[in-house]
C-alpha positions in Angstrom: 4.2 -30.0 -20.2 7.3 -27.7 -19.8 10.3 -29.0 -17.9 13.0 -27.0 -15.8 15.5 -29.1 -14.4 13.8 -32.2 -14.6 10.9 -30.8 -12.6 7.4 -30.3 -14.7 6.4 -26.5 -14.4 2.0 -26.6 -14.1 0.6 -24.3 -16.5 -1.1 -22.4 -13.9 1.9 -21.5 -12.7 2.8 -20.6 -16.2 0.2 -18.5 -16.6 0.8 -16.5 -13.2 4.3 -15.9 -14.2 3.9 -14.3 -17.6 0.8 -12.7 -16.4 2.9 -11.0 -13.9 5.6 -9.8 -15.9 3.2 -8.0 -18.3 1.4 -6.2 -15.5 5.2 -5.1 -13.7 6.3 -3.9 -17.9 2.9 -2.1 -17.9 2.7 -0.9 -14.9 6.6 0.6 -15.6 5.2 2.3 -18.8 2.6 4.0 -17.2 4.9 5.2 -14.1 7.4 6.9 -16.7 4.6 8.3 -18.9 3.3 9.8 -15.4 6.5 11.3 -14.5 7.3 12.9 -17.9 3.8 14.0 -18.7 4.1 13.5 -22.4 3.6 10.3 -24.5 6.6 11.5 -27.2 8.6 12.3 -24.1 8.2 9.0 -22.4 8.6 7.5 -26.2 12.0 8.7 -26.5 12.9 7.7 -23.1 12.1 4.2 -23.2 13.9 4.3 -26.7 17.3 4.3 -24.8 19.9 1.8 -25.2 19.8 0.5 -22.0 16.0 0.5 -21.1 15.4 -3.4 -22.0 18.7 -4.1 -19.5 16.6 -2.1 -16.7 12.9 -3.4 -17.2 14.7 -7.0 -17.2 16.3 -6.1 -13.8 13.0 -5.2 -12.6 11.4 -7.9 -13.9 13.8 -10.2 -12.6 13.9 -8.8 -9.1 10.1 -8.5 -8.6 9.8 -11.9 -10.4 12.2 -13.6 -7.8 10.5 -12.1 -5.1 7.2 -12.9 -5.8 8.5 -16.9 -6.1 10.5 -17.1 -2.5 7.0 -15.2 -1.0 5.6 -18.4 -2.6 3.0 -16.9 -5.0 3.8 -19.9 -7.1 3.5 -22.5 -4.9 1.9 -25.6 -5.7 -1.3 -24.7 -3.5 -3.2 -23.5 -6.4 
């Protein structure tokens, strides 16, 4: 079992966190595609050097907000 800071992280919580992160990334990619209306320009936009940082910031903000709203609470 995975431990962070001496605390055991249940499998269900890990599945929720990874699943949410995947859905957020898919949503961001679809939003970019809808905004630019062209697959080629969307792929060029996704290849920008700062795009992983932008995606990481969005994932961090969403993950923290979901955590503090008790989505990943022990009541699962």
